[in-house]
N, C-alpha and C positions, 0 to 999 in steps of 0.2 A: 374715179381716178385718185391716186395718192399724189400729194404734193410734198416734195422734199425741199424744205426751206432752209436747211442747215447750210451754213457757209463756213468755209475754212478761212481763218484769219491769217494775216501775214506772219504772225509769230508762230503759229502752228506749222505753216509751210516752211519757215526757216528751220525750225526744230526738226522737222521730218527730214529735210535735205541734209542737215548737219548730222543727224543720227546715221544716215546712210553714207553720206559723202566723206566724212572724216575717216572712218575706217577704210573706205575704198581707196582714198588717196594714200593713206598709210601703207596699205598692202601693195599698191602700185609702186610706191617709192622704194619699199624694201625689196621688191622683186627686181627692180631696175638696178639697185645697188648690188644685189647678189649676182645678177647677170654680168655686171661690169667686172666683177672679180674673175670671171671666166676668161676674160680677154687680157688680163695682166700678164 
């Protein structure tokens, strides 16, 4: 059997979530701002 002893550090986890989360939040905010313009 193989043993996988590699562990993810907190810094790697934060960087991974930031890499995905920041563009995601940017896209959501831009979509909402554009949607609000439809109701003016």
